C-alpha positions, 0 to 999 in steps of 0.5 A: 431241115427236110424243108430246107429251112436251115442253111447249114449244118451249124444252123441245124445243131443250133436248133437242136441246142435251143429246143423250145420249152412248151411250144406247140408242135415240139415232139414230146420226146425232145421234152424229157420230164417236161424240159427241153433236151438240148445237145450241150456240145462244145464248139470243138464237138460241133465242129467234129460232128459237122466234119463227120457228117460231111463225109456222109456224101456221095451217090456210090451207094446207089450204083456201087455193087459193094453196097448192094447186099448188106449180108456180103463182105 
């Protein structure tokens, strides 16, 4: 993902839903008890997650003073 290897959020979710088993380079945290940990989300849950993730965009966080101090309201 950080390399641009997936063309869409759907492809990212598919990747995490199909974590391979014993494969070199797979983070051990994705293999609890030695078995792949998969998302197991429904198509509706996937659509809702993608819709939510798409709301996390914009650049105002870098310039809007409201986001400059996490300790103010």
